[in-house]
N, C-alpha and C positions, 0 to 999 in steps of 0.2 A: 410492251407496246406493239411488237411485231405480231403477236397472237391476236391482238385486238383488231389490227388493220388488215390481217390476212383475208378475212371474208370479203373485204372490199374488192379483191382481185378476182372474185368468182362471178360467173354468169348468173348463178342462182341468186346472189345478193341483188344484182341490178334488176333481174326479172321481178323479184318480189318487191323491190322498191317501187318499180313502175306500177305493179298491181296495187300496192298500198296507196300510192298517190292518186291513181285514177279512181280506185274504189272510194276513197275518202272524198274526192271531188264530187262524185256522184251522190254520196250520202249527204254532203254539205249542201248541195243544191236542193235535196229533198227537205232538209231542215229549214233552209232560208225561204224557199218559195211556197211550201205547203204547211209547215208547222208554225213558223213565226207570225205570218199575217193573220191566220185563223185563230191563233192562240190555243190550238188543240194541244192538250197535254197527254201525249202518248207516254207509256212507261219508259222513259229514257232520261239520261242526264240532261239532254237538250230540253226536254219538257220540264224537268225540275228547275232548270236554269231560267226558263221563261217565267215560272211561278215566282222564284226568288227575285228576279229583276223587277217584276210587277209589284211585289210586296214592298221591296225596298223603295221603289218609286213612290209608293203611297206615303212613305215616311220622309219624302224629300231627298232620298239618296238616289241619284241618277247613276245607273250602271248598265253597260251594254250586256246583252245576253251572251255574246261571245266571250266577254271577260269572266262572267260567272262560270261558263263551261270550262274555261282554262283553269280556274282555281280548283273546282271540284275534281277535275281530271288529275291535277297535280297530286292531290291527296290519294286518289285511287291508284295511281301509278306506283306508288310506294308499296301498296298492298299487292299489286300484280307482280312486282319484282320479288317480293318476299314469299308469297304463297303459291305462285304458279311456276315461276322459273325465269331465268335470265333472258332466254331467247324471246319468250312471249313478252316479258317486260320491256326489252329493248325495242321490239317492233311496235308495241302499244304506246311507248313513249313517243315514237315518231308520229303515229297516226293521231294520237290525242293532241299533240302540240300543233299539228297542221290543221285541225278541224276549225278552230276559231279564225285563223288567217284565210282559210278557204271560204268560210262564210262571208268574211269581209270582201274577198275577191268577187264573189257572186254579187254582192251588194254594189260594188263599183262597176261591174260589167253590165248588169241589168237590175236596177232596184225594183223590188217587187211592187212598189207603189205604182209603177208604170203599167203593171199587168192587172191591177185591181178592177179597172173599168167601172168605177162607181160602186163596186161591191165591197164586202168585208174580207174577202180572201181571193186568191188567184182563181180558183174554180167556182167561187161564189156558192159553194155548197159544202158543208162540213164533211159529208160522207165521201164526196169525190176527193176532197183534200186528204182525208184519212187514207183512202185507197192508194192514191198516188204516193203519199209519203211512205206508207208501209211497204209497198213494192220496192221503192228505191232503197229504203233502209235495209230491207231483208236481203236484197241482192248484194249490197255492200257488205253486210255482216257475213254472209255465206262465203264470199270471196276471201275475206280476211281470215275467218276461222279456218279455211282450207290450208292456209300457209302459216298456221299457228300465230295469228295476230288477231287484233280486234279493233273496233272503232273507239275503244276507251270507254270510260263511264260505265254505263249499265252492263256492257259486254264483259267488263272485268268482274263485276259482281256475278254475272251469269256463269262465267268461266270458273269462278271459285266454287259456286254451287254445283256445277257440272263435275268438277274434279273431285270434290270431297263428299258430295252426296249422291253422285253418279246418276243424276237426272239427265234426260236428253237435253241438248243445248237449247232447243226451242222451248222446252218446259222451263228451263232455268231462266231464259229471257222473260217468259211470261210471269213467273213468280216474282222476280225482282221488279219487273215493270209495273205489276199491279199495285205494289206498295207505293211506288212513286206516283202513280196515277191519283191516289187518294189526296196527294198534296194539292191537286187542282181545285179542291173545294174552296181554297183561299181566294181564287180569282174567277172561277167559272161557275155557271149554274149547274144544277144536277144533271141536266140533259147532256151538257158538254163533257162532264166527267164520265158518264156512261159510255158516250161515244169513244172517249179515250181508252176506257177499259176494254171495250170491244176491239179497238185497234191494237191494243197490246196483245190480246189473245190471238188475233189474226197474224200479228207480227211473229209470234212464236211458231205458229203453224207454217208460215211462209219461210222462215229461216230453216226449219227442218226440211221443207220441200226443196229449197234451192241448194242446201247443203248436200242432201241425198242425191240430187241431180248432178252436182259438180263432182261428187265422189263416186258416182255409179260406175261399176265395173261388171263385166260378164263372167259368170262362172260357167265354163263350157265343159260338158261331159260328152265324150265321143267313144263309141264302141265300133271298132273297124278292124278288118284284117290288115289294113295299111297303117296300123298304129305306130310302127317304127318310123315311117316316112313323116307322119304327122308330128311325132315327138321331135324329130330333127328339125322340122320347119319351125316349130314353136321355140325351140332352144336356139337355133342358129340364125333364123331370119327375124323372128319377133324378139329374140333375146329375153324370153321369159322362161321361168321354170314351169314344170308340170309334174304331175304324179301319175303313176301307173298302178292300176288295181287288177289283180287276177280275179275273174269271176266265171260263173258257169251259166250259160243260157238256160232260162227256165223252160222254154219251148223245145229248143233243139238239143239241149243237154251238152252242147259243145263248150270247150274252154275258150274264153274270150279275154281280151285285155281292154280295160277302160282307161282313156287318157283324160285327165282332169286338169284344167288350167284356168287362171284368173287373168282376163285380158281387158284392155280398154275397148271402147266401141270400134275404133279404127282397126285395132289388132284383130278383133273378132271378125270384122268384115274381110280383112286380108286373109285370115285362115279359111273362112267360108269360100272365098273366091278361089283360093289355092286348091281346096278339096274338089270344088266343082270342075276346075280346069283339068285336074289330074284324073277325074272320073272315079274318085274313091267311093266305094259303097260303104255304108255303115249307118249307125243310128246316133244322132246328136241332139242333145238338149242344151239350152242356154237360159240362165236365169240372172236377174239383177242382184248385185251385192253392193251395199252402200257403205260398209265399213270394213276396212282391211287393216290389220296390225302386223307388225313384223317387218321382214326384209323385202316385201313385194315391190316397193318403190325403187329398190336398187337393181338397176339393169344388169344382166349377166354380161360379163366380160371375160374373154379368153386370156 
């Protein structure tokens, strides 16, 4: 029991809990205000739930979309725990369980019927509804993937595809979502299904974009006679590791040392400012890196 409760005392736990709650609130708003009124079936469990709720309603079985979401997510959560891991499973249990209550929360705060203004959807245009929903959902997914969590549902399927077939997470979302989109033929005309398929494709691209943006780091390469001062600044002030490479100048033929480090945008700016203030001469290049594995996230401590 002590080992289970131990993470509750860490700042990381509460920080990630806040991120998950705010991210899911944002995603739930996208589902409630842009997906449900327009009945757009984007490749997601929310979209599949709308189809099932409509089909069941045609047979006289009234069921809320949020209830269907809850049931489907419950099944997928077992798969998440078994196939992906306990940490991902525990976080996804939380995000999946709060999605339906958060949708109900938005319904009580501001029912979308008040925003229709005589139209059939909030934006009164399926393409605008599509864009708004995809942007909101993609930001939510990227935030959660970054802390090894997900929105549940489709994201669980996408994460499984990503882990075992090694597709990009955006491509995994697209593949899983396209299959779900086809279920919309049960309640929507062909035109709306095509819009949903396009939305699923855009969602995959947007997830990759926002994920890369959130994970972006700078790979900094510096050749300078002041490499020792630069090395100490990176290690002691920025608390990052770095690598030193011996090389020979192609033009001058002189022996040089190259300092290579992976930094956040703020750390890169601090290093650049430090070198400028100290008047260090040298040659520096910096490129973006979107994926880092290993111990980079562990800050150096003396």
